[in-house]
C-alpha positions as CSV (number, residue, x, y, z in Angstrom):
1,E,-17.8,-84.8,49.3
2,R,-20.9,-85.3,47.0
3,R,-20.2,-85.2,43.2
4,R,-22.7,-85.7,40.2
5,V,-21.7,-86.7,36.9
6,S,-23.8,-87.0,33.9
7,F,-22.7,-89.4,31.2
8,S,-24.3,-88.6,27.5
9,A,-26.3,-92.5,27.0
10,D,-24.8,-91.9,23.1
11,S,-21.2,-92.2,24.6
12,L,-21.9,-94.9,26.8
13,F,-24.4,-97.0,24.5
14,G,-25.7,-97.5,21.0
15,F,-28.7,-96.0,20.0
16,D,-31.9,-98.0,22.0
17,Q,-29.1,-100.3,23.7
18,S,-27.9,-101.1,27.3
19,L,-24.4,-103.0,26.5
20,V,-21.7,-100.3,27.6
21,K,-19.2,-99.6,24.3
22,P,-15.5,-99.4,23.9
23,E,-15.9,-95.4,24.3
24,G,-18.4,-95.8,27.3
25,R,-16.0,-98.3,29.0
26,A,-13.2,-95.5,28.5
27,A,-15.1,-92.7,29.7
28,L,-16.2,-94.9,32.9
29,D,-12.4,-96.0,33.8
30,R,-11.5,-92.0,33.3
31,F,-14.3,-91.4,35.9
32,T,-13.0,-94.6,38.5
33,K,-9.7,-93.2,38.2
34,E,-10.6,-89.6,39.5
35,L,-12.5,-91.3,42.3
36,A,-9.4,-93.2,43.4
37,G,-8.8,-92.8,47.2
38,T,-12.5,-92.1,47.8
39,R,-14.1,-93.9,50.6
40,F,-17.5,-94.2,49.4
41,E,-20.6,-94.3,51.3
42,I,-22.8,-94.3,48.3
43,I,-23.1,-94.3,44.8
44,N,-26.3,-93.6,42.9
45,V,-26.6,-94.8,39.2
46,E,-29.7,-93.2,37.5
47,G,-30.6,-94.0,33.8
48,H,-32.8,-91.4,31.9
49,T,-34.2,-91.9,28.4
50,D,-36.0,-89.3,25.9
51,R,-39.6,-89.0,25.6
52,L,-39.7,-91.3,22.3
53,G,-41.1,-94.9,22.9
54,S,-43.7,-95.9,25.5
55,P,-43.1,-95.1,29.3
56,G,-42.9,-98.9,30.2
57,Y,-40.3,-99.5,27.3
58,N,-38.1,-96.5,28.4
59,Q,-38.4,-97.3,32.3
60,R,-36.9,-100.8,31.6
61,L,-34.2,-99.3,29.3
62,S,-33.2,-97.0,31.7
63,A,-33.0,-99.4,34.6
64,R,-31.0,-101.9,31.9
65,R,-28.6,-98.7,31.2
66,A,-28.1,-97.9,35.1
67,E,-27.7,-101.6,35.9
68,A,-25.0,-102.1,33.1
69,V,-23.1,-99.0,34.4
70,K,-23.3,-100.5,38.0
71,A,-21.9,-103.6,36.8
72,Y,-19.1,-101.9,35.0
73,L,-18.2,-99.6,38.2
74,V,-18.2,-102.8,40.2
75,S,-16.3,-105.3,37.9
76,S,-13.7,-103.3,36.4
77,G,-13.8,-99.9,38.5
78,G,-13.6,-102.2,41.6
79,V,-16.3,-100.4,43.3
80,D,-18.2,-102.3,46.2
81,A,-21.4,-103.7,45.1
82,G,-23.0,-103.2,48.2
83,K,-22.5,-99.4,47.8
84,V,-23.9,-98.9,44.5
85,S,-27.7,-98.4,43.8
86,A,-28.9,-98.4,40.2
87,T,-32.5,-96.9,39.3
88,G,-34.2,-96.1,36.1
89,K,-36.0,-93.0,35.8
90,G,-37.2,-93.4,32.6
91,S,-38.3,-90.6,30.5
92,S,-39.7,-88.7,33.9
93,T,-36.9,-86.2,34.5
94,P,-35.9,-84.6,30.8
95,V,-33.0,-82.0,30.5
96,T,-34.8,-80.7,27.5
97,R,-37.8,-78.3,28.3
98,S,-41.0,-79.1,26.5
99,G,-41.0,-76.7,23.9
100,D,-37.2,-77.3,22.6
101,C,-37.9,-80.4,20.4
102,K,-40.9,-80.3,18.5
103,G,-43.2,-83.4,17.3
104,N,-43.4,-87.1,18.3
105,K,-42.4,-88.5,14.8
106,V,-39.2,-90.3,15.0
107,S,-36.7,-88.4,12.9
108,P,-32.8,-88.0,13.0
109,T,-33.6,-84.2,14.0
110,L,-35.9,-85.0,16.7
111,I,-33.5,-87.8,17.8
112,A,-30.6,-85.4,17.9
113,C,-32.5,-82.6,19.7
114,L,-33.7,-84.7,22.4
115,Q,-30.1,-86.2,23.0
116,P,-29.3,-84.3,26.2
117,D,-32.4,-86.4,27.9
118,R,-30.6,-89.7,26.9
119,R,-27.9,-90.2,29.9
120,V,-26.8,-91.9,32.9
121,E,-25.8,-89.5,35.9
122,V,-23.8,-91.2,38.8
123,E,-23.5,-89.0,42.2
124,T,-21.2,-90.4,44.9
125,T,-21.1,-89.7,48.2
126,G,-17.9,-90.1,50.1
127,T,-14.8,-88.8,51.7
128,R,-11.1,-88.4,50.5
């Protein structure tokens, strides 16, 4: 059984942060409960950012966020650390299309428009 879940980074982290906040922990707790009884072959955690900021910075932020989710799944979800990979994708695979969010000047409107790009995707492969 293969399953892919996308968590909004805004629900997991504060803006520009990589510490999982209480609402994020609650969402990850619900996710691990849903997976109870599954024997995992692998869990891939991918962090993604919006296009604001430099590519290098976004790469590091996305990697820190993926690692934070992995650490939480292992420590609180009881997931075997050896079966979890965490990767940062930076802003390389946005959900928004190029014409969706106009401009490069950081504004509340642009940040809100790019929200779908800020996410952590978790893909599980296993058997029930």
